[in-house]
Backbone as ProteinMPNN parsed JSONL, in Angstrom:
{"seq_chain_A": "MSLLGRVAAALREVGISFATIGAIALAARGVSRSTLDIDLLSTDVRCLDSEVWSAVESGGAISEIRRGDVEDPLAGVVRIRQEGERPVDVVVGRARWQGEAVRSAEPLAVLDVIIPVVRSVDLVLLKLFAGGPQDAWDIGQLLAANRDGTLAAAVEKSLPRLPRHATALWQRIRVG", "coords_chain_A": {"N_chain_A": [[120.468, 85.643, 115.56], [118.934, 88.322, 113.832], [118.169, 91.768, 114.812], [115.656, 92.482, 113.786], [114.532, 89.903, 113.494], [114.418, 89.137, 116.198], [112.676, 91.067, 117.242], [110.339, 90.468, 115.783], [109.915, 87.877, 116.773], [109.416, 88.46, 119.476], [106.998, 89.899, 119.301], [105.33, 87.944, 118.184], [105.406, 86.07, 120.236], [103.742, 87.114, 122.232], [101.41, 87.231, 120.873], [100.819, 89.386, 119.166], [99.711, 90.914, 116.295], [101.322, 92.016, 113.327], [102.867, 93.893, 110.656], [105.189, 94.455, 107.991], [106.06, 97.668, 106.87], [106.781, 100.716, 105.04], [110.062, 101.385, 103.603], [111.15, 98.817, 103.401], [108.92, 97.239, 102.871], [108.238, 98.42, 100.453], [110.425, 97.581, 98.892], [109.953, 94.836, 98.89], [107.773, 94.862, 97.286], [108.764, 95.545, 94.853], [109.897, 98.087, 94.514], [112.707, 99.885, 94.869], [114.328, 101.525, 97.477], [116.501, 103.367, 99.475], [117.022, 102.973, 102.997], [117.442, 103.517, 106.494], [116.232, 102.395, 108.658], [113.86, 99.897, 109.843], [110.47, 99.509, 109.408], [107.592, 98.574, 111.158], [104.108, 97.798, 111.446], [101.422, 97.836, 113.722], [98.238, 97.486, 115.313], [97.805, 96.949, 117.849], [97.768, 97.932, 121.07], [99.254, 96.82, 123.067], [101.83, 96.732, 122.271], [102.993, 98.967, 123.291], [103.692, 98.407, 125.856], [106.263, 97.934, 128.125], [107.082, 95.389, 128.934], [106.769, 93.684, 126.768], [109.048, 93.984, 125.317], [111.139, 93.012, 126.795], [112.592, 90.574, 126.363], [113.927, 91.166, 123.981], [115.467, 93.291, 124.806], [117.068, 91.986, 126.655], [118.904, 90.842, 125.031], [120.597, 92.868, 124.434], [119.504, 95.074, 123.15], [117.966, 98.344, 122.998], [114.951, 99.8, 123.908], [112.672, 102.366, 123.108], [109.803, 103.851, 124.102], [107.183, 105.697, 122.818], [104.297, 107.231, 123.502], [101.294, 108.202, 121.853], [99.296, 111.167, 122.125], [95.852, 112.116, 122.818], [95.139, 113.601, 120.576], [96.848, 112.691, 118.643], [97.357, 110.922, 115.579], [98.382, 108.417, 115.782], [98.686, 105.665, 118.069], [101.093, 105.316, 119.218], [104.722, 104.91, 119.083], [107.325, 102.567, 118.973], [110.712, 102.533, 119.284], [113.393, 100.54, 118.534], [116.681, 99.814, 119.153], [119.969, 98.652, 118.427], [123.417, 98.319, 118.642], [125.211, 98.019, 115.626], [123.105, 97.007, 114.183], [120.198, 97.442, 112.067], [117.894, 99.932, 113.052], [114.631, 99.236, 114.426], [111.382, 100.301, 114.031], [108.313, 100.221, 115.589], [105.27, 101.025, 114.656], [102.299, 102.084, 116.026], [99.152, 101.977, 115.118], [95.834, 103.486, 115.057], [93.509, 103.243, 113.578], [90.784, 101.372, 112.142], [91.071, 100.509, 109.466], [93.821, 100.339, 109.283], [94.352, 98.165, 110.927], [93.092, 96.227, 109.367], [94.819, 96.243, 107.202], [97.091, 95.116, 108.368], [96.101, 92.569, 109.018], [95.628, 91.509, 106.475], [98.105, 91.228, 105.373], [100.876, 89.679, 103.653], [102.929, 86.833, 104.107], [106.381, 87.138, 103.64], [109.84, 86.783, 102.665], [112.016, 88.758, 104.383], [114.964, 90.281, 104.671], [116.513, 88.337, 106.967], [114.297, 86.968, 107.812], [111.03, 85.537, 107.793], [108.29, 87.397, 107.431], [105.123, 89.144, 107.838], [104.116, 91.248, 105.165], [102.685, 94.263, 104.171], [100.096, 94.485, 101.709], [100.332, 95.89, 98.382], [98.278, 97.806, 97.837], [97.488, 98.515, 100.43], [99.856, 99.575, 101.349], [100.054, 101.868, 99.766], [97.799, 103.227, 100.778], [98.623, 103.648, 103.437], [100.812, 105.313, 102.967], [99.501, 107.507, 101.802], [98.048, 108.335, 104.019], [100.123, 109.086, 105.754], [101.33, 111.153, 104.271], [103.619, 112.738, 103.478], [106.281, 114.293, 101.451], [108.149, 112.292, 100.623], [106.534, 110.079, 100.871], [104.643, 110.573, 98.864], [106.309, 110.357, 96.609], [107.019, 107.661, 96.847], [104.527, 106.453, 96.432], [104.067, 107.15, 93.762], [106.089, 105.62, 92.565], [105.247, 103.012, 93.189], [102.837, 102.944, 91.754], [103.822, 103.249, 89.156], [105.181, 100.863, 88.883], [103.124, 99.101, 88.693], [101.784, 98.162, 86.045], [99.32, 97.482, 84.874], [97.284, 98.947, 86.009], [95.658, 98.046, 88.048], [96.311, 98.509, 90.704], [95.869, 101.283, 91.172], [93.104, 101.322, 90.786], [92.261, 99.719, 92.944], [93.095, 101.312, 95.071], [91.469, 103.576, 94.682], [88.983, 102.46, 95.265], [89.284, 102.015, 97.984], [89.677, 104.493, 99.15], [87.545, 105.935, 100.556], [87.812, 105.141, 103.216], [89.82, 106.586, 104.344], [91.199, 109.615, 105.876], [90.344, 113.037, 104.94], [92.623, 114.547, 104.117], [94.285, 112.61, 103.03], [92.893, 111.739, 100.795], [92.96, 114.092, 99.316], [95.717, 114.27, 98.765], [95.974, 112.001, 97.148], [94.47, 112.822, 94.908], [96.102, 114.925, 93.982], [98.396, 113.473, 93.265], [97.421, 111.806, 91.251], [96.604, 113.637, 89.301], [98.929, 115.021, 88.799]], "CA_chain_A": [[119.269, 86.184, 114.922], [118.976, 89.781, 113.7], [117.25, 92.533, 115.649], [114.324, 92.306, 113.197], [114.061, 88.567, 113.86], [114.093, 89.112, 117.627], [111.471, 91.884, 117.418], [109.226, 89.662, 115.264], [109.691, 86.786, 117.724], [108.802, 89.029, 120.686], [105.604, 90.207, 118.985], [104.611, 86.668, 118.021], [105.344, 85.407, 121.549], [102.588, 87.615, 122.977], [100.226, 87.196, 120.016], [100.559, 90.69, 118.55], [99.787, 90.928, 114.833], [102.103, 93.126, 112.804], [103.29, 93.744, 109.252], [106.227, 95.365, 107.54], [105.641, 98.808, 106.048], [107.94, 101.544, 104.738], [110.96, 101.063, 102.495], [111.315, 97.369, 103.283], [107.728, 96.763, 102.161], [108.39, 98.879, 99.072], [111.368, 96.678, 98.217], [109.267, 93.554, 98.694], [106.784, 95.095, 96.224], [109.436, 95.865, 93.608], [110.381, 99.466, 94.457], [113.911, 99.951, 95.683], [114.64, 102.822, 98.073], [117.396, 103.22, 100.617], [116.506, 103.352, 104.302], [118.29, 103.099, 107.602], [115.478, 101.64, 109.659], [112.838, 98.952, 109.407], [109.201, 99.922, 109.998], [106.52, 97.599, 111.317], [102.829, 98.381, 111.849], [100.465, 97.052, 114.487], [97.209, 98.31, 115.951], [97.683, 96.382, 119.191], [98.429, 98.848, 122.0], [100.183, 96.106, 123.946], [103.185, 97.057, 121.805], [103.485, 100.083, 124.089], [104.047, 97.894, 127.179], [107.697, 97.637, 128.15], [107.32, 93.95, 129.124], [106.822, 93.034, 125.462], [110.391, 94.145, 124.765], [112.157, 92.552, 127.744], [113.456, 89.553, 125.754], [114.77, 91.839, 122.999], [116.435, 94.079, 125.576], [118.035, 91.088, 127.301], [119.916, 90.565, 124.022], [121.421, 94.05, 124.234], [118.797, 96.16, 122.464], [117.342, 99.394, 123.801], [113.656, 100.201, 123.345], [112.143, 103.657, 123.533], [108.355, 103.849, 123.846], [106.56, 107.025, 122.761], [102.834, 107.125, 123.386], [100.611, 109.339, 121.265], [98.229, 111.72, 122.956], [94.496, 111.967, 122.271], [95.09, 114.259, 119.265], [97.79, 112.042, 117.739], [96.738, 109.893, 114.744], [98.954, 107.123, 116.159], [98.678, 105.35, 119.495], [102.468, 105.474, 119.659], [105.807, 104.318, 118.316], [108.403, 101.969, 119.755], [111.971, 102.49, 118.525], [114.276, 99.53, 119.107], [118.011, 99.997, 118.577], [121.086, 97.859, 118.923], [124.626, 98.624, 117.883], [125.508, 97.103, 114.53], [121.858, 96.528, 113.568], [119.265, 98.474, 111.611], [116.827, 100.155, 114.037], [113.279, 98.793, 114.086], [110.309, 101.128, 114.582], [106.991, 99.603, 115.595], [104.269, 102.08, 114.614], [101.04, 101.551, 116.55], [98.05, 102.757, 114.555], [94.551, 103.505, 115.773], [92.356, 103.111, 112.682], [90.368, 100.023, 111.77], [91.641, 100.16, 108.168], [95.213, 99.951, 109.516], [94.275, 96.786, 111.411], [92.771, 95.383, 108.218], [96.058, 96.13, 106.418], [97.944, 94.148, 109.075], [95.499, 91.233, 108.897], [95.691, 91.008, 105.099], [99.508, 91.185, 104.934], [101.328, 88.393, 103.12], [104.268, 86.478, 104.599], [107.455, 87.168, 102.652], [111.19, 86.813, 103.229], [112.572, 90.095, 104.535], [116.283, 90.089, 105.276], [116.701, 86.94, 107.386], [113.08, 86.588, 108.526], [109.741, 85.501, 107.083], [107.347, 88.226, 108.188], [104.048, 89.698, 107.006], [104.36, 92.504, 104.451], [101.4, 94.772, 103.709], [99.842, 94.453, 100.268], [100.633, 97.16, 97.713], [97.19, 98.762, 98.022], [97.546, 99.014, 101.803], [101.049, 100.406, 101.44], [99.667, 103.163, 99.21], [96.898, 103.882, 101.738], [99.446, 104.102, 104.56], [101.6, 106.445, 102.477], [98.576, 108.629, 101.677], [97.732, 108.751, 105.387], [101.302, 109.785, 106.282], [101.196, 112.393, 103.525], [104.82, 113.535, 103.242], [106.821, 114.281, 100.09], [108.725, 110.981, 100.334], [105.394, 109.175, 100.707], [104.08, 110.817, 97.522], [107.245, 109.759, 95.653], [106.864, 106.21, 96.968], [103.262, 106.084, 95.784], [104.304, 107.24, 92.325], [106.9, 104.474, 92.166], [104.391, 101.822, 93.247], [101.895, 103.013, 90.63], [104.58, 103.019, 87.925], [105.533, 99.439, 88.829], [101.892, 98.359, 88.427], [101.485, 98.606, 84.679], [97.955, 97.203, 84.414], [96.332, 99.873, 86.615], [94.83, 97.445, 89.094], [96.622, 99.12, 91.996], [95.141, 102.552, 91.25], [91.675, 101.013, 90.953], [92.067, 99.236, 94.314], [93.223, 102.481, 95.953], [90.238, 104.37, 94.504], [87.904, 101.771, 95.973], [89.538, 102.066, 99.421], [89.844, 105.874, 99.609], [86.58, 106.436, 101.539], [88.196, 104.78, 104.577], [90.898, 107.461, 104.776], [90.841, 111.01, 106.144], [90.26, 113.942, 103.801], [93.949, 114.955, 103.623], [94.822, 111.509, 102.229], [92.186, 111.798, 99.518], [93.483, 115.262, 98.599], [97.028, 113.895, 98.243], [95.733, 111.07, 96.029], [94.042, 113.603, 93.756], [97.28, 115.637, 93.472], [99.276, 112.493, 92.633], [96.788, 111.308, 90.017], [96.567, 114.731, 88.325], [100.253, 115.524, 88.579]], "C_chain_A": [[119.379, 87.715, 114.906], [118.013, 90.451, 114.668], [115.833, 92.402, 115.108], [113.744, 90.948, 113.578], [113.655, 88.489, 115.324], [112.845, 89.939, 117.933], [110.246, 91.098, 116.946], [108.892, 88.532, 116.234], [109.012, 87.289, 118.989], [107.327, 89.339, 120.46], [104.78, 88.926, 118.857], [104.417, 85.969, 119.365], [104.118, 85.843, 122.352], [101.334, 87.724, 122.115], [99.844, 88.527, 119.401], [100.748, 90.573, 117.036], [100.529, 92.176, 114.372], [102.391, 92.85, 111.337], [104.361, 94.779, 108.957], [105.613, 96.437, 106.654], [106.913, 99.563, 105.649], [108.779, 101.006, 103.593], [111.166, 99.567, 102.314], [110.114, 96.768, 102.551], [107.765, 97.203, 100.7], [109.299, 97.935, 98.289], [110.722, 95.33, 97.932], [108.241, 93.647, 97.566], [107.414, 95.614, 94.941], [109.931, 97.283, 93.446], [111.554, 99.594, 95.417], [114.147, 101.371, 96.163], [115.486, 102.574, 99.311], [116.71, 103.667, 101.911], [117.461, 102.858, 105.371], [117.545, 102.229, 108.598], [114.472, 100.702, 109.01], [111.558, 99.332, 110.141], [108.21, 98.771, 110.002], [105.277, 98.347, 111.757], [102.046, 97.361, 112.648], [99.378, 98.006, 114.955], [96.953, 97.822, 117.372], [98.47, 97.258, 120.164], [99.322, 98.137, 123.011], [101.628, 96.324, 123.51], [103.826, 98.143, 122.672], [103.786, 99.692, 125.538], [105.501, 97.463, 127.175], [107.991, 96.148, 128.306], [107.44, 93.202, 127.796], [108.263, 92.992, 124.956], [111.492, 93.617, 125.678], [113.1, 91.511, 127.138], [114.404, 90.183, 124.74], [115.854, 92.643, 123.728], [117.466, 93.191, 126.269], [119.147, 90.677, 126.337], [120.747, 91.788, 123.669], [120.747, 95.214, 123.535], [118.242, 97.158, 123.48], [116.026, 99.753, 123.132], [113.232, 101.531, 123.955], [110.679, 103.712, 123.121], [107.854, 105.286, 123.895], [105.071, 106.84, 122.526], [102.265, 108.391, 122.752], [99.566, 109.876, 122.224], [96.894, 111.573, 122.233], [94.394, 112.54, 120.856], [95.951, 113.553, 118.217], [97.071, 110.99, 116.887], [97.282, 108.493, 115.032], [98.829, 106.917, 117.662], [100.078, 105.49, 120.075], [103.446, 104.829, 118.705], [106.821, 103.747, 119.291], [109.622, 101.912, 118.85], [112.901, 101.535, 119.256], [115.615, 99.625, 118.381], [118.994, 99.022, 119.215], [122.28, 98.138, 118.034], [124.884, 97.547, 116.829], [124.291, 96.557, 113.805], [121.056, 97.715, 113.041], [118.193, 98.669, 112.673], [115.488, 99.652, 113.514], [112.297, 99.722, 114.79], [109.004, 100.362, 114.471], [105.986, 100.736, 115.738], [102.952, 101.455, 115.046], [99.907, 102.467, 116.093], [96.783, 102.639, 115.378], [93.36, 103.106, 114.898], [92.059, 101.654, 112.337], [90.985, 99.589, 110.441], [93.111, 99.77, 108.31], [95.278, 98.508, 110.035], [93.956, 95.814, 110.294], [94.007, 95.191, 107.33], [96.999, 95.111, 107.049], [97.401, 92.735, 108.872], [95.608, 90.662, 107.49], [97.12, 90.941, 104.549], [99.899, 89.764, 104.546], [102.716, 88.065, 103.655], [105.283, 86.412, 103.462], [108.798, 87.15, 103.376], [111.693, 88.249, 103.211], [113.862, 89.951, 105.322], [116.41, 88.63, 105.683], [115.445, 86.331, 108.016], [111.899, 86.491, 107.554], [108.761, 86.284, 107.961], [106.26, 88.751, 107.257], [104.452, 91.047, 106.41], [103.007, 92.984, 103.936], [101.307, 94.679, 102.191], [100.107, 95.838, 99.673], [99.542, 98.195, 97.936], [97.225, 99.341, 99.435], [98.776, 99.89, 102.03], [100.762, 101.801, 100.88], [98.765, 103.904, 100.192], [97.676, 104.423, 102.935], [100.278, 105.318, 104.171], [100.722, 107.684, 102.299], [98.24, 109.201, 103.05], [98.89, 109.546, 105.98], [101.467, 111.142, 105.594], [102.423, 113.237, 103.269], [105.293, 113.465, 101.801], [107.433, 112.931, 99.701], [107.619, 109.96, 100.109], [104.779, 109.331, 99.317], [104.984, 110.207, 96.453], [107.097, 108.242, 95.652], [105.604, 105.722, 96.258], [103.427, 106.107, 94.263], [105.098, 106.052, 91.799], [106.082, 103.182, 92.18], [103.408, 101.79, 92.079], [102.605, 102.732, 89.307], [104.944, 101.542, 87.764], [104.327, 98.567, 88.503], [101.332, 98.801, 87.078], [100.032, 98.396, 84.249], [96.889, 98.08, 85.072], [95.472, 99.3, 87.717], [95.086, 98.067, 90.46], [95.853, 100.424, 92.172], [93.654, 102.309, 91.471], [91.384, 100.543, 92.375], [92.181, 100.381, 95.321], [91.958, 103.32, 95.882], [89.089, 103.77, 95.306], [88.046, 101.923, 97.495], [89.621, 103.481, 99.989], [88.813, 106.347, 100.636], [86.932, 106.107, 102.996], [89.22, 105.746, 105.171], [90.412, 108.873, 105.074], [90.94, 111.875, 104.883], [91.629, 114.32, 103.243], [94.574, 113.871, 102.737], [94.184, 111.494, 100.845], [92.694, 112.965, 98.676], [94.862, 114.953, 98.005], [96.875, 112.954, 97.054], [95.352, 111.838, 94.765], [95.224, 114.356, 93.145], [98.213, 114.669, 92.746], [98.699, 112.048, 91.295], [96.758, 112.381, 88.931], [97.969, 115.064, 87.859], [101.188, 114.821, 87.748]], "O_chain_A": [[119.862, 88.319, 115.864], [117.156, 89.8, 115.266], [114.896, 92.228, 115.886], [112.573, 90.862, 113.948], [112.659, 87.847, 115.659], [112.044, 89.559, 118.787], [109.227, 91.068, 117.636], [107.719, 88.26, 116.489], [108.126, 86.62, 119.522], [106.497, 89.074, 121.329], [103.662, 88.846, 119.367], [103.38, 85.349, 119.601], [103.523, 85.038, 123.068], [100.314, 88.246, 122.563], [98.667, 88.774, 119.141], [101.814, 90.182, 116.562], [100.382, 93.251, 114.952], [102.191, 91.741, 110.841], [104.426, 95.833, 109.589], [104.765, 96.159, 105.806], [108.016, 99.079, 105.904], [108.292, 100.275, 102.73], [111.339, 99.098, 101.189], [110.278, 95.888, 101.706], [107.369, 96.449, 99.811], [108.982, 97.539, 97.168], [110.919, 94.751, 96.864], [107.882, 92.637, 96.962], [106.71, 96.071, 94.041], [110.348, 97.664, 92.352], [111.403, 99.429, 96.627], [114.165, 102.31, 95.367], [115.204, 101.668, 100.095], [115.923, 104.614, 101.916], [118.197, 101.893, 105.165], [118.151, 101.42, 109.3], [114.267, 100.718, 107.796], [111.561, 99.463, 111.365], [108.013, 98.09, 108.996], [105.372, 99.41, 112.372], [102.005, 96.179, 112.307], [99.591, 99.218, 114.986], [95.992, 98.241, 118.017], [99.697, 97.321, 120.091], [100.071, 98.79, 123.737], [102.55, 96.12, 124.299], [105.05, 98.227, 122.772], [104.102, 100.555, 126.357], [105.921, 96.701, 126.304], [109.039, 95.682, 127.861], [108.142, 92.193, 127.714], [108.647, 92.064, 124.244], [112.672, 93.765, 125.359], [114.305, 91.57, 127.385], [115.564, 89.78, 124.646], [117.011, 92.666, 123.308], [118.612, 93.6, 126.451], [120.207, 90.22, 126.766], [121.518, 91.756, 122.71], [121.376, 96.255, 123.346], [118.076, 96.846, 124.659], [115.985, 99.986, 121.924], [113.41, 101.78, 125.147], [110.355, 103.629, 121.936], [108.066, 106.001, 124.875], [104.648, 106.352, 121.478], [102.689, 109.503, 123.066], [99.016, 109.134, 123.037], [96.824, 110.973, 121.161], [93.643, 112.021, 120.03], [95.79, 113.8, 117.022], [96.254, 110.236, 117.416], [96.712, 107.499, 114.582], [98.863, 107.875, 118.434], [100.242, 105.75, 121.267], [103.071, 104.279, 117.67], [107.138, 104.364, 120.308], [109.577, 101.314, 117.775], [113.164, 101.697, 120.448], [115.678, 99.53, 117.155], [118.86, 98.631, 120.375], [122.157, 98.185, 116.81], [124.791, 96.349, 117.094], [124.428, 95.73, 112.903], [121.214, 98.844, 113.507], [117.628, 97.688, 113.157], [115.245, 99.643, 112.307], [112.372, 99.907, 116.004], [108.631, 99.907, 113.389], [105.862, 101.336, 116.806], [102.534, 100.429, 114.509], [99.729, 103.572, 116.606], [96.677, 101.802, 116.275], [92.325, 102.681, 115.412], [92.961, 100.821, 112.252], [91.381, 98.433, 110.294], [93.602, 98.95, 107.534], [96.145, 97.732, 109.633], [94.483, 94.702, 110.267], [94.218, 94.113, 106.774], [97.633, 94.329, 106.341], [98.162, 91.81, 108.585], [95.676, 89.444, 107.328], [97.313, 90.627, 103.375], [99.337, 88.786, 105.039], [103.594, 88.928, 103.659], [105.076, 85.727, 102.46], [108.875, 87.467, 104.563], [111.783, 88.875, 102.155], [113.856, 89.553, 106.487], [116.413, 87.757, 104.815], [115.521, 85.295, 108.677], [111.793, 87.275, 106.611], [108.449, 85.881, 109.081], [106.444, 88.801, 106.041], [105.057, 91.878, 107.087], [102.262, 92.211, 103.334], [102.309, 94.782, 101.484], [100.104, 96.838, 100.391], [99.849, 99.357, 98.202], [97.013, 100.54, 99.613], [98.734, 100.836, 102.817], [101.182, 102.802, 101.461], [98.956, 105.1, 100.413], [97.414, 105.535, 103.395], [100.429, 106.248, 104.963], [101.152, 108.794, 102.612], [98.159, 110.418, 103.216], [98.671, 110.565, 106.635], [101.714, 112.154, 106.252], [102.274, 114.389, 102.864], [104.775, 112.674, 101.012], [107.256, 112.476, 98.571], [107.746, 109.079, 99.258], [104.435, 108.342, 98.671], [104.494, 109.606, 95.497], [107.055, 107.615, 94.594], [105.621, 104.701, 95.57], [102.98, 105.195, 93.567], [104.816, 105.539, 90.716], [106.215, 102.353, 91.279], [103.175, 100.737, 91.485], [102.055, 102.057, 88.437], [105.006, 101.031, 86.646], [104.486, 97.421, 88.082], [100.505, 99.71, 87.003], [99.564, 99.078, 83.337], [95.711, 97.972, 84.732], [94.631, 100.009, 88.271], [94.177, 98.145, 91.286], [95.247, 100.644, 93.221], [93.017, 103.013, 92.255], [90.368, 100.926, 92.954], [91.449, 100.415, 96.31], [91.43, 103.732, 96.914], [88.322, 104.489, 95.946], [87.046, 101.955, 98.212], [89.634, 103.644, 101.209], [89.178, 107.11, 101.531], [86.401, 106.734, 103.913], [89.46, 105.723, 106.378], [89.356, 109.289, 104.597], [91.549, 111.478, 103.89], [91.792, 114.408, 102.026], [95.311, 114.183, 101.802], [94.861, 111.262, 99.844], [92.841, 112.839, 97.46], [95.144, 115.333, 96.868], [97.58, 113.101, 96.056], [95.852, 111.542, 93.679], [95.342, 114.423, 91.922], [98.767, 115.023, 91.704], [99.432, 111.93, 90.313], [96.875, 112.057, 87.749], [98.19, 115.355, 86.683], [102.32, 115.272, 87.573]]}, "name": "protein", "num_of_chains": 1, "seq": "MSLLGRVAAALREVGISFATIGAIALAARGVSRSTLDIDLLSTDVRCLDSEVWSAVESGGAISEIRRGDVEDPLAGVVRIRQEGERPVDVVVGRARWQGEAVRSAEPLAVLDVIIPVVRSVDLVLLKLFAGGPQDAWDIGQLLAANRDGTLAAAVEKSLPRLPRHATALWQRIRVG"}
């Protein structure tokens, strides 16, 4: 089983909800972009407990847990690496809307595993929240792939849940 499969199994074993985000989710939504790692999202802080990763580590992987401080928009990140495998990052969010994105994710085949993948609208919201140049490009690609405009309308409806900087980025993308 791949590292992604073992990480997914470890999370499921302890009842932690998660979903794929990042470039893998983009690919599942029809936008191809190269990436070296696989990103997962959860809002369950148990992800930051080393015991969760013991089974994955017993298979030769190394996990590095980074906890966010009070000012950090994330509760933390767990980076799991193993030689010959794509690294897996488990991003632990704090916001209720992030938890809703995880809960509404759809199971899809990703590499060798069936795992939840966030919906396109939630992927755009996550990218707006992150706010980097690559995120803006990704959003543009997702919008271009959605020819009927339903994605933009769904994002507009969900914008009030996001911080001000995310709304400002959305306005720049829509104008630009």
